[in-house]
C-alpha positions as CSV (number, residue, x, y, z in Angstrom):
1,M,31.1,-14.5,-47.3
2,T,30.7,-13.0,-43.8
3,H,28.0,-10.5,-42.9
4,S,30.6,-7.8,-42.2
5,M,32.1,-8.2,-45.7
6,M,28.7,-8.0,-47.3
7,D,28.0,-4.9,-45.3
8,G,30.9,-3.1,-46.9
9,R,33.2,-3.3,-43.9
10,N,36.8,-4.5,-43.8
11,R,37.8,-7.5,-41.8
12,N,37.8,-6.5,-38.1
13,V,41.3,-5.9,-36.6
14,L,40.4,-8.3,-33.7
15,D,40.2,-11.3,-36.0
16,D,44.0,-11.9,-35.7
17,D,45.8,-15.0,-34.5
18,R,48.9,-13.0,-33.5
19,I,47.7,-12.4,-30.0
20,G,51.0,-10.9,-28.6
21,G,51.3,-8.4,-31.5
22,L,47.6,-7.5,-31.4
23,M,47.7,-7.0,-27.6
24,L,50.7,-4.7,-28.0
25,K,48.9,-2.8,-30.8
26,L,46.0,-2.2,-28.5
27,T,47.9,-1.8,-25.2
28,L,50.4,0.9,-26.2
29,P,47.7,3.4,-27.4
30,A,45.6,2.4,-24.3
31,F,48.6,3.1,-22.1
32,L,49.1,6.6,-23.6
33,G,45.3,7.2,-23.4
34,M,45.1,6.1,-19.8
35,F,48.3,8.0,-18.9
36,V,46.9,11.3,-20.2
37,M,43.5,10.5,-18.7
38,T,45.1,10.2,-15.3
39,L,46.8,13.5,-15.9
40,Y,43.4,15.1,-15.8
41,N,43.3,14.6,-12.0
42,V,47.1,14.7,-11.4
43,V,47.9,17.9,-13.2
44,D,45.3,19.9,-11.3
45,T,46.9,18.5,-8.0
46,I,50.4,19.5,-9.1
47,F,49.5,23.0,-10.0
48,I,47.3,23.5,-6.9
49,G,50.1,22.0,-4.7
50,Q,52.7,24.3,-6.1
51,Y,50.6,27.5,-6.3
52,V,47.8,27.2,-3.7
53,G,49.2,24.8,-1.0
54,P,48.2,21.8,1.1
55,L,44.7,23.1,1.8
56,G,44.1,23.3,-1.9
57,I,45.2,19.7,-2.4
58,A,43.0,18.7,0.5
59,G,40.0,20.4,-1.2
60,L,40.6,18.5,-4.4
61,S,40.9,15.3,-2.4
62,I,37.5,15.9,-0.8
63,V,35.9,16.3,-4.2
64,F,37.7,13.4,-5.8
65,P,35.1,10.8,-4.7
66,L,32.5,12.7,-6.8
67,Q,34.8,12.7,-9.8
68,M,35.4,9.0,-9.3
69,F,31.6,8.5,-9.3
70,S,31.3,10.3,-12.5
71,M,34.1,8.2,-14.0
72,G,32.2,5.2,-12.6
73,I,29.1,6.0,-14.7
74,G,31.3,6.4,-17.8
75,Q,33.0,3.1,-17.0
76,M,29.6,1.4,-16.4
77,M,28.2,2.4,-19.8
78,G,31.6,2.0,-21.5
79,M,32.7,-1.4,-20.1
80,G,29.2,-2.8,-20.2
81,G,28.7,-1.7,-23.7
82,A,32.2,-2.7,-24.8
83,S,31.9,-6.2,-23.4
84,L,28.6,-6.7,-25.3
85,I,29.9,-5.0,-28.5
86,S,33.1,-7.1,-28.7
87,R,31.2,-10.3,-28.2
88,L,28.6,-9.4,-30.7
89,I,31.2,-8.5,-33.3
90,G,32.9,-11.8,-32.6
91,A,29.5,-13.5,-33.1
92,N,29.1,-11.5,-36.3
93,N,25.9,-9.7,-35.2
94,I,26.8,-6.1,-36.3
95,P,23.3,-4.5,-36.2
96,R,22.9,-5.6,-32.6
97,A,26.4,-4.2,-31.8
98,E,25.4,-0.9,-33.3
99,H,22.3,-0.8,-31.2
100,A,24.4,-1.5,-28.1
101,L,26.6,1.5,-29.0
102,G,23.6,3.8,-29.3
103,N,22.1,2.7,-26.0
104,A,25.4,3.1,-24.2
105,F,25.6,6.6,-25.6
106,S,22.0,7.5,-24.4
107,G,22.5,6.0,-21.0
108,T,25.7,8.1,-20.5
109,I,23.7,11.3,-21.2
110,I,20.8,10.5,-18.9
111,L,22.9,9.4,-15.9
112,S,25.4,12.2,-16.0
113,A,22.5,14.7,-16.1
114,I,21.0,13.2,-13.0
115,V,24.3,13.4,-11.1
116,M,24.8,17.0,-12.0
117,I,21.3,18.1,-10.9
118,V,21.5,16.2,-7.6
119,G,25.0,17.4,-6.9
120,L,24.2,21.1,-7.5
121,S,21.1,20.9,-5.3
122,N,23.1,21.1,-2.1
123,V,26.9,21.4,-2.6
124,D,27.8,22.1,1.0
125,F,25.8,19.1,2.3
126,W,27.7,16.7,0.0
127,L,31.0,18.2,0.8
128,R,30.4,17.9,4.6
129,L,29.3,14.3,4.0
130,M,32.6,13.6,2.1
131,G,34.6,14.8,5.1
132,A,35.3,18.5,4.4
133,S,36.4,20.4,7.5
134,D,35.8,24.2,8.0
135,T,39.2,25.1,6.7
136,I,39.0,22.8,3.6
137,L,35.3,23.6,2.7
138,P,35.9,26.9,0.8
139,F,38.5,25.3,-1.5
140,A,36.3,22.2,-2.1
141,R,33.2,24.2,-2.8
142,D,34.9,26.4,-5.4
143,Y,36.2,23.3,-7.2
144,M,33.1,21.1,-7.0
145,R,30.6,23.6,-8.4
146,I,32.5,24.0,-11.7
147,I,33.2,20.2,-11.9
148,L,29.5,19.5,-11.6
149,F,28.6,21.8,-14.4
150,G,31.0,19.9,-16.7
151,M,30.0,16.4,-15.4
152,F,28.6,15.2,-18.7
153,F,31.9,15.8,-20.5
154,M,33.9,13.8,-18.0
155,T,31.4,10.9,-18.0
156,F,31.1,10.9,-21.8
157,S,34.8,10.9,-22.5
158,M,35.3,8.0,-20.2
159,S,32.5,6.0,-21.8
160,M,33.4,6.7,-25.4
161,N,37.1,6.0,-24.7
162,T,36.1,2.4,-23.9
163,L,33.4,1.9,-26.5
164,I,35.6,2.9,-29.4
165,R,38.3,0.5,-28.2
166,A,35.8,-2.3,-28.1
167,E,35.7,-2.3,-31.9
168,G,39.5,-2.7,-32.0
169,N,40.4,1.0,-32.5
170,A,42.8,2.1,-29.8
171,R,44.3,5.0,-31.7
172,V,41.2,7.3,-31.5
173,P,40.8,7.0,-27.7
174,M,44.5,7.7,-27.3
175,I,44.4,10.8,-29.5
176,G,41.2,12.1,-27.8
177,M,42.7,11.8,-24.3
178,I,46.1,13.3,-25.4
179,I,44.2,16.3,-26.8
180,G,42.3,16.8,-23.6
181,A,45.3,16.3,-21.3
182,G,47.5,18.7,-23.3
183,L,44.8,21.3,-23.3
184,N,44.3,20.8,-19.5
185,I,48.0,21.4,-18.8
186,V,48.0,24.6,-20.8
187,L,44.8,26.0,-19.3
188,D,46.0,25.1,-15.8
189,A,49.0,27.3,-16.4
190,V,46.8,30.1,-17.7
191,F,44.1,30.0,-15.1
192,I,46.1,29.2,-12.0
193,I,49.4,30.9,-12.7
194,L,48.6,33.8,-14.9
195,L,45.0,34.6,-13.8
196,D,45.5,33.5,-10.2
197,M,42.2,31.7,-10.1
198,G,43.3,28.9,-7.7
199,V,41.1,25.8,-7.5
200,Q,38.4,27.4,-9.6
201,G,41.0,27.7,-12.4
202,A,41.9,24.0,-12.0
203,A,38.2,23.0,-12.3
204,L,37.6,25.2,-15.3
205,A,40.7,23.9,-17.1
206,T,39.5,20.3,-16.5
207,V,35.9,21.0,-17.8
208,I,37.1,22.8,-21.0
209,A,39.6,20.1,-21.8
210,Q,37.0,17.3,-21.4
211,F,34.6,19.3,-23.6
212,V,37.1,19.3,-26.4
213,S,37.8,15.6,-26.0
214,T,34.0,15.0,-26.2
215,L,33.8,16.9,-29.5
216,Y,36.7,14.8,-30.9
217,F,35.0,11.5,-29.9
218,L,31.7,12.6,-31.4
219,S,33.4,13.5,-34.7
220,Y,34.8,10.0,-35.0
221,H,31.3,8.5,-35.2
222,L,29.5,11.4,-36.9
223,T,32.0,11.5,-39.8
224,K,31.5,7.7,-40.3
225,K,35.1,6.7,-39.7
226,S,34.1,4.1,-37.2
227,F,33.6,0.4,-37.7
228,L,30.3,0.7,-36.0
229,R,27.8,3.4,-37.0
230,L,26.1,5.7,-34.4
231,L,22.6,5.8,-35.9
232,P,19.7,7.9,-34.5
233,K,17.4,4.9,-34.3
234,N,19.8,3.1,-32.0
235,L,19.7,5.9,-29.4
236,I,16.2,4.8,-28.4
237,I,16.6,2.8,-25.3
238,Q,15.9,-0.9,-25.8
239,W,15.6,-2.5,-22.4
240,G,16.9,-5.9,-23.4
241,I,20.2,-4.3,-24.6
242,M,20.4,-1.9,-21.7
243,R,19.9,-4.7,-19.3
244,D,22.8,-6.6,-20.9
245,I,25.0,-3.4,-20.7
246,L,24.1,-2.7,-17.1
247,A,24.5,-6.4,-16.0
248,I,28.3,-6.2,-16.9
249,G,28.8,-2.4,-16.5
250,V,27.4,-2.3,-13.0
251,S,30.5,-4.1,-11.8
252,A,32.7,-1.2,-13.1
253,L,30.4,1.3,-11.4
254,S,30.2,-0.7,-8.2
255,M,34.0,-0.8,-8.0
256,I,34.3,2.9,-8.3
257,V,31.3,3.8,-6.1
258,A,32.7,1.5,-3.4
259,G,36.0,3.2,-3.9
260,S,34.4,6.6,-3.5
261,I,32.6,5.6,-0.4
262,A,35.8,4.1,1.0
263,S,37.6,7.3,0.2
264,V,35.0,9.3,2.1
265,F,35.5,7.1,5.2
266,V,39.3,7.3,4.8
267,N,39.1,11.1,4.6
268,R,37.0,11.3,7.8
269,L,39.3,8.9,9.7
270,L,42.4,10.8,8.6
271,V,40.9,14.0,10.0
272,S,40.1,12.2,13.3
273,Y,43.4,10.5,13.8
274,G,45.8,12.9,12.0
275,G,44.3,16.2,10.7
276,D,44.0,18.1,7.4
277,I,47.7,17.5,6.4
278,H,46.9,13.7,6.3
279,I,44.0,14.3,3.9
280,A,46.5,16.2,1.7
281,A,48.9,13.3,1.9
282,F,46.2,10.8,1.0
283,G,45.3,13.1,-2.0
284,V,48.9,13.0,-3.3
285,L,49.3,9.3,-2.7
286,H,46.0,8.6,-4.4
287,R,47.2,10.3,-7.5
288,I,50.5,8.4,-7.4
289,M,48.5,5.2,-6.8
290,M,46.5,5.9,-10.0
291,F,49.7,5.7,-12.0
292,A,50.8,2.6,-10.1
293,L,47.5,0.9,-10.9
294,M,47.7,2.0,-14.6
295,P,49.8,-1.0,-16.0
296,G,47.3,-3.6,-14.8
297,M,44.3,-1.5,-16.0
298,V,45.9,-0.7,-19.4
299,I,46.9,-4.3,-20.1
300,G,43.4,-5.3,-19.0
301,Q,41.9,-2.8,-21.4
302,G,44.0,-4.1,-24.2
303,L,43.0,-7.6,-23.3
304,Q,39.2,-6.8,-23.1
305,P,38.4,-6.5,-26.8
306,I,40.6,-9.5,-27.7
307,L,39.1,-11.6,-25.0
308,G,35.5,-10.6,-25.8
309,F,35.9,-11.1,-29.5
310,N,37.6,-14.6,-29.2
311,Y,35.2,-15.6,-26.4
312,G,32.3,-14.7,-28.7
313,A,33.8,-16.6,-31.5
314,K,34.5,-19.7,-29.2
315,R,38.3,-19.5,-29.9
316,F,39.3,-20.6,-26.4
317,D,42.9,-21.3,-27.3
318,R,43.3,-17.7,-28.1
319,T,41.6,-16.5,-24.9
320,L,44.0,-18.5,-22.8
321,R,47.0,-17.3,-24.7
322,A,45.8,-13.7,-24.3
323,I,45.3,-14.1,-20.6
324,R,48.8,-15.6,-20.1
325,I,50.4,-12.7,-21.9
326,A,48.4,-10.1,-20.1
327,V,49.1,-11.5,-16.6
328,T,52.8,-11.9,-17.3
329,Y,53.4,-8.3,-18.5
330,A,51.1,-6.7,-15.9
331,S,52.9,-8.5,-13.0
332,A,56.4,-7.6,-14.3
333,I,55.5,-3.9,-14.6
334,S,53.9,-3.9,-11.2
335,C,57.1,-5.2,-9.7
336,I,59.0,-2.3,-11.3
337,A,56.5,0.2,-10.0
338,F,56.9,-1.2,-6.5
339,V,60.7,-0.7,-6.5
340,A,60.3,2.9,-7.6
341,L,57.5,3.9,-5.3
342,Y,58.6,2.0,-2.2
343,F,62.3,2.8,-2.1
344,S,62.2,6.4,-3.4
345,P,58.7,7.9,-2.9
346,E,60.1,11.4,-2.2
347,T,61.1,11.7,-5.8
348,F,57.5,11.5,-6.9
349,L,56.1,13.5,-4.0
350,R,58.2,16.6,-4.8
351,I,56.4,16.8,-8.2
352,F,53.2,17.7,-6.2
353,T,54.5,19.8,-3.3
354,T,57.5,21.4,-1.7
355,D,55.9,21.5,1.7
356,T,58.3,19.6,4.1
357,E,55.6,18.4,6.5
358,L,53.4,17.1,3.7
359,I,56.3,15.3,2.1
360,N,57.3,13.7,5.4
361,V,53.8,12.5,6.2
362,S,53.4,11.2,2.6
363,V,56.7,9.3,2.7
364,Y,55.7,7.6,5.9
365,A,52.3,6.6,4.5
366,A,53.8,5.4,1.1
367,K,55.9,2.8,2.9
368,R,52.7,1.2,4.1
369,V,50.2,1.9,1.2
370,F,52.5,0.5,-1.5
371,L,53.7,-2.6,0.5
372,V,52.2,-5.3,-1.8
373,M,52.4,-3.4,-5.1
374,P,53.9,-6.4,-7.0
375,L,50.5,-8.2,-6.7
376,I,48.5,-5.4,-8.2
377,G,49.0,-6.3,-11.9
378,L,47.5,-9.8,-11.5
379,M,44.7,-8.4,-9.5
380,M,43.7,-5.8,-12.0
381,V,43.9,-8.1,-15.0
382,G,41.9,-10.8,-13.2
383,Q,39.1,-8.4,-12.4
384,L,38.8,-7.2,-16.0
385,I,38.7,-10.8,-17.4
386,F,35.3,-11.3,-15.8
387,Q,33.9,-8.1,-17.4
388,A,35.3,-9.0,-20.8
389,I,33.6,-12.4,-21.1
390,G,30.3,-11.3,-19.5
391,K,30.6,-13.2,-16.1
392,V,28.2,-10.9,-14.2
393,I,28.4,-12.5,-10.7
394,Q,32.2,-12.7,-10.7
395,A,32.6,-9.3,-12.1
396,I,30.4,-7.6,-9.5
397,T,31.9,-9.7,-6.7
398,T,35.5,-8.8,-7.5
399,S,34.6,-5.1,-8.2
400,L,33.0,-4.7,-4.9
401,A,35.4,-6.8,-2.9
402,R,38.4,-4.4,-2.8
403,S,36.6,-1.4,-1.4
404,A,33.4,-2.6,0.1
405,L,34.1,-6.1,1.3
406,F,37.7,-5.6,2.5
407,L,38.9,-1.9,2.6
408,L,35.9,-0.5,4.5
409,P,36.0,-3.0,7.4
410,T,39.8,-2.9,7.7
411,V,40.0,0.9,7.6
412,L,37.3,1.2,10.2
413,I,38.8,-1.5,12.5
414,F,42.5,-1.1,12.2
415,P,42.8,2.6,13.4
416,Q,41.2,1.5,16.7
417,F,44.3,-0.5,17.4
418,W,47.1,1.3,15.5
419,G,45.8,4.8,15.1
420,I,46.8,6.6,11.8
421,D,49.0,3.6,10.9
422,G,45.8,1.5,10.8
423,V,44.4,3.7,8.1
424,W,47.5,3.2,5.9
425,L,48.0,-0.5,6.6
426,A,44.4,-1.2,5.6
427,F,45.4,-0.7,1.9
428,P,48.0,-3.6,1.5
429,V,45.9,-6.0,3.6
430,T,42.9,-5.2,1.3
431,D,45.0,-5.8,-1.8
432,V,46.1,-9.3,-0.6
433,L,42.6,-10.4,0.3
434,T,41.3,-9.1,-3.1
435,L,43.9,-11.0,-5.0
436,F,43.1,-14.3,-3.2
437,L,39.4,-13.8,-4.0
438,T,40.0,-12.9,-7.7
439,V,42.3,-15.9,-8.3
440,G,39.9,-18.3,-6.6
441,L,37.1,-17.2,-8.9
442,L,39.3,-17.2,-12.0
443,I,40.7,-20.7,-11.7
444,P,37.4,-22.5,-12.6
445,I,37.0,-20.3,-15.7
446,L,40.5,-20.9,-16.9
447,L,40.1,-24.7,-16.4
448,D,36.9,-24.5,-18.4
449,F,38.6,-22.6,-21.2
450,S,41.4,-25.2,-21.2
451,R,38.9,-28.0,-21.6
452,K,37.0,-26.3,-24.4
453,S,40.1,-25.3,-26.3
454,K,40.8,-29.0,-26.8
455,S,37.3,-29.5,-28.3
456,P,37.4,-30.3,-32.0
457,T,34.4,-28.0,-32.8
458,Q,34.0,-24.5,-31.5
459,E,31.0,-22.4,-32.7
460,P,30.4,-18.7,-32.0
461,E,28.7,-17.8,-28.7
462,K,24.9,-17.5,-28.8
463,F,23.4,-14.5,-27.2
464,N,19.7,-15.6,-27.5
465,L,19.4,-12.8,-30.1
466,P,17.8,-13.0,-33.6
467,P,20.4,-13.9,-36.3
468,P,21.9,-11.1,-38.4
469,P,20.1,-10.5,-41.7
470,V,21.5,-12.2,-44.7
471,R,22.1,-9.9,-47.7
472,L,22.2,-11.5,-51.1
473,G,24.0,-10.3,-54.1
């Protein structure tokens, strides 16, 4: 009899040999959850673009690196905790998995509070640092102040969304994000259209919506509906567990922090070589890019608990099968996204704005930014594989590679030769280089899985942790 059965729990949903069906079961809710999560940023931009104008979009674009950083903290605690939790469940160490959940929860609270305090200490300084011009600064300031006050809710929603999925429950994260996004849309209409609050209304709508999502996620654990229990004693930081969470989670944070820093440089270069209208164009394209990256991210998120569980249980045949399925579907969807975004970008741009100049600049940029979109699915899934199985060095390397190792140098060098075109062309070049690096690091791991899958004996992964207690009777 397994420990989980003796503990009164049902057999975990991840313990299933039907990998394709299980991945579909986890991926579809993850897609809906990721879709509505992306709406948090996109809906604000749509309303601001239609009712405030290009300068309002530019203001949101300036603040977006801060929001990315907040999401990065949530992803760090969420992905780090989820990777550890899935592997511990696979190794049948439930008490340790519950302690990891509690520590991830506490870490999210502490880090989001630090970001809020530091950000509010000198708003204008941070906005200038992120590239705000004199004309954009008032819009960015109004938006950033409110977003900072609600920083915890944004970070917590992101973290819990991933932690809950780690135990094989994709439905609750989906519902929580749908509730938040739906409320965000309604409140945007009220605050921006009816009350004419402009960018302040957009920020307030986002914060309130994320607050409600946070309450829903908390209720899932506090009403004891979850597979893992959120116990007060597990909220106390245990440095061994926190070290394991951060070791993997820092790759997710690194990726987003590097992306935020790269966005700051992109904004500053766009002002130098093009002007405020190009910042607005980048803001719109960035939102569209979030949807374009979604298939690879969602399939990777559906893959993560399956991969972590089976890796922890030493079922390498299942890990290989899951990876093959994920890469195939992610690549196919990325090709479809490329056809839509490259050949008819104006269709999507008109959702955000009716400004003719902004649309023309954005169409021109889209033809360059989305040039290698078919490769994105494989790249995104490959990066998430390292996080799922606890490969710290590879996870950090691939997470930093896209923005820090490749995008920053190219976006700084290319404009010196090709002006504004150099800024846009830096994106496809970066994607190609990142894919080569990811595949190069992934091949040895896949070969190792293939060799181990043929081994006649496969025992659960050992974490150098004390064994779970045995309960008799």
